[in-house]
N, C-alpha and C positions, 0 to 999 in steps of 0.2 A: 504494500500500500504506499504509493508515493514512490519516489526513487529517481527523480529528474532535477533535483534542485542542489542537494549539498550531501548530506549523509549517505542518501541511496545511490547517489553516482558513484561513489567509492565501494561501497558495500557490493553493489550488483557487479563491479568488475572482479572482486574477490570471489564471488559465488561462481562466476562463469569459469575462472581459472580453474577452481576446484571441480569443475565438471558438472555444476548443477544446471537444470533448465530453469531459466528466471523469466517470471512474466512480471511486468510492471502494470500496476492498476492505477491509472491517472485520468484526468480529465481530458488529456490531450491538448492542454493549451501551451505546452512547453514541448520542445523536440524530444522525443523519446530518448534518443541518445546525442550526446555532445562530445566532440573531441577534446580531450583534456589538455591543458597545456603541458607541452612535453612528450605528450604520448604520441607515438609513431603512427602514420597513416596506415601501416599494416595491422598494427595493435587495434586500432579504432575500427577499421573495417571488420576484422575479425570478431571484435566484440559485439559490434551492431548487428552482425548476421545472426548471432545466438541469442539476442534479446527479443522477446515476444511482449506484445502490448494488449491490455485490455482496457478499452476506453469506456469510462463511465464516472459518475459522481458518487463518491462514498456515503452521500446523504440521500441517495435514492435507494433506499434500504430494499425495496422490491427487487430493483435491478441487480443490487448486490448478491441477494440471495439466489436468484436465478442464474446469474452468470458465473458464480463460483461454484455453485453445487453442480453446474454442467462440466466444469472444468475438473473438480475434485482435487484440488491442491493438497500436497503432504504437509507443508510447512508455509505458514504466513509470518512474514516480516512487516510488522505494522510501524513505519517509521513517522507518520504524519497523524496518527490518531490522537485526538484530544479530549473525546468525551466518550464515556461507556456505551451510550446508545449508538454509537457508530461502530462498535464492536460487536455488539450481540449479533446483529444479522449475518456476520462473517462466520461466527461460530455456529449458529443455526444452520448456515449453508454447508458446513463442512463438519458433519458428525464423527468422521474418522480422521480428523485432523491429528497428526502426529506431534506438532510442536507450536504454539503461538509465542512469537518473539516481540516483545514491545518496546519502543522507545520511550521512556518516562523522563523523569527528570529530577535531579537533586533539589530543585525548588519546592519540592513537596515537604521538606523536612521544617518542622517548627523552629523558628528561630530560637537560639539557645545560647548561653554564656559558655557552655561546654563544647568545644570543637576539637577535633574535626567531626563531621556527621558521620555516624555509622548507619547501615542498613537497619539496624534495631532502634534506631532513636524515633522520638516521638514525631508524627508528621502534623502538618497544619492542615486540618478540613476546610479553612478558608482561604488557603493559598489560591493563587491565580492557576495553579496548575491542579486543582481539586479534581477536575476531570481525569486526569491521569491516575490519581489515587483510586478514584471510582473505578476505572477500568481494571486496575491491578485487583481490586475487590471482586469484581465481576468474574474475572478470569479465575479467581480462586473458587468462587461459589459455583461455577460451572464444571469444576473439576477437571478442566482440560490441562494438558502438559504445557506450562507457559515459563517463560523466562523475562524478566525485566530488566532494563539497563537504564541507571539513573546517572546520566552526565551531569557535570557542573556547566562551566562555560565552554563551548565548543568553538575551536577556531581551524584555521586551514584555507587552502585555496577553494574559491566560490563561495565563502562564507556570506550568507545573505544577511546576518545579524552584524550590527556595527560593533564589533569586537576590536580586532587588531586594525581593521581598515580605519576606525574612528582615529587612532594615533598616527597612523601613516598619512592620513590627509594632512594632518597639522604638522608633522615632522617634514613632509615633502614641501609644505608652503612656508617653512622656516619660521612657523609661530611657535609661542608658548603653549605649553600643555596646560590647562586648568584642570586642577584636580580637587575634588571636595575635601574640606576640613584638612586633617594631617596628612593625608596620603599614605599613612602606616596600615590602612584597612588591608586585611590579608584576603587574597581570594585564590582561585586555582583554574586553570585553563587545561583542556585536554585536546589533542590534536585529532581531526576528523578521521585520518587514516588510522590512529590507534583505535578509535571507538570502533571502526568498521571491522578491524582485527578482533576486537572483543564480540562483536555480532558474530564473526564466523567461529568463535570459540565455543560459543554457547550451543551452536547448532548440533542436535542429536547427542548433547553430553548429559548423562544422567547427573552427574553434579550440579547441573543448571537447572534441574527440573523444580518448578515452583520456588524459583529463588530470585532474589531482587540482587543486583550488584552496582555498587556505585564505579563510575569509570571517569577518569580524569588523567592529569598529569602527575608525575611523580612529586613534584615540589609545589610549595604553596609560594605566593609572591604577593608583594605590598603593591599598591597603586603606583606608587612613584616607582618602584621596581620595574613594573610592566611598561611603564613609559620609556625607561632606560633600556629594557630589553628589545622594545620594538625599534628604538633608534639603532641599537647595535646590530639586530637582524637586518635592517634595511641599509645600513652603512651610513647612518646620519650621523652628525655630531651629538655631543651629550646635550639632551634637551634642556631648555628652561622650563622649570615648573613652576606654575602659580597656583598656590593653594587660596580656595575661597570657602566661605561659609554659605551654604545654599538657602539658608533662612533669610538672608539680606537680599534675596533677588526674587522677583516674579518672572518666571520663564515661561508663564503660560502653559501650554500644552507640550512645549518641547523639552526635550530631555538635555541637560546640559553636560551629563556625563553617561556613558553607556553601561555602567555597572551598578549594582545594588550598594549603596552607601554604608556598608557594614562588612564584618568578617563573614565570609562564606566559602567554605570549603569542606571536602570530605574525604574520608579515608577509602583508600583503593585496596587495602590489604585482603579484604575477602577475595576479590577478583584475582588477586595474585596468588594467594594460597590455595584456592578452590579450582581456579581455571587453569593456572599456570599462565597467566597472562600479565604482561608488563608493558608500559609504554615504551616505544622506541624513540621517541623524540623527547629531548629535553627543550625547556621552553625556547630559548634563543635559537636553537636548530629548528624547532618547528615554526616559529615565527619567520624565520628566514626562507623556509620551504613556501610557506603562504605568501611572503612578499615576492620571492624570486618567479613564481609560478602564477601570481595574480597581479597585486597592486603594481609591482615594479614592472609589469608588462604594459602598464597602463589601464588594466581592466579593474573595475570595481562595481558595487551593486548601488551604493548611493552617492550622489554628488556631494562635495564638501559644502557644509553649511556652519559658518563660523559666527552666526548671529548671537548664540548665547556666550561664545567667547568674547565677543565684543563688548557685551554688557559686563562681563566679569573684568577684564583688562582694563576697561573704562573706569572703573569703580577703583580698581589697583591702582592705576596711574594717578587718581586723585588723591588717593589715601596717602601714597608715596610722596606726592607733591605737599 
């Protein structure tokens, strides 16, 4: 379910390399396959020839039931599911399903003073990711063989969320980087290719049956440290960092910074010990991979918008004078 934007683009390639027959269920609004930066023409043609497509809207539940039951799939990778009601028709259509592998989020955890988050930690039923929690509960109640991965912040080439791209825009423009409050808030990023490998390692793995796994990078990083890591990855000079108090500004509906203004990171020990998985990318290497294969080639998802920066920098200059 999904597979043409970010995570699924890398996951589908790994599945094809493993010899699996892969069908992407999408609305067909985006090309079913796209050549990745650095991918040879031969590899792309070979991959494209092996991908099947089922066009439809996953919210058209009757179509989902009829089309999936006709195909009789063995495994479902649900990369873009947000609500439990979107998943139930899939389960109804595939009574002999061998495994349902779900992309959840570490955003489901209840905010806590005790970190990192573990898979057994309390969850927040009011989280904006509550639909993912309800999906995990549904999978449990249905008695199917399921596995759920909970990434923290995901980054890498083709990222459609303003994670590393937000920093790269400012670094390229030679602008200061505005970071809320002290800048020592600790967070965590995981490379999309490492996440894709984790999705492969849970497939058919008895140890992953009815289990949740946090997936992200090995190390945690402060906001200030992330700005410096992005600069190093892109070959930019040491960035000028400006700290600001968000309470002193009215940004309207715009976000002045792309991360939660809090400590937010999770333990990946369970995935390491149970699955034998571990990240291949350290943070700077991973950011360099993203920069070299995407932003550094002049491609990005969102154009630069420095309007909130200008508000912050304007007030900073007044205070300094």
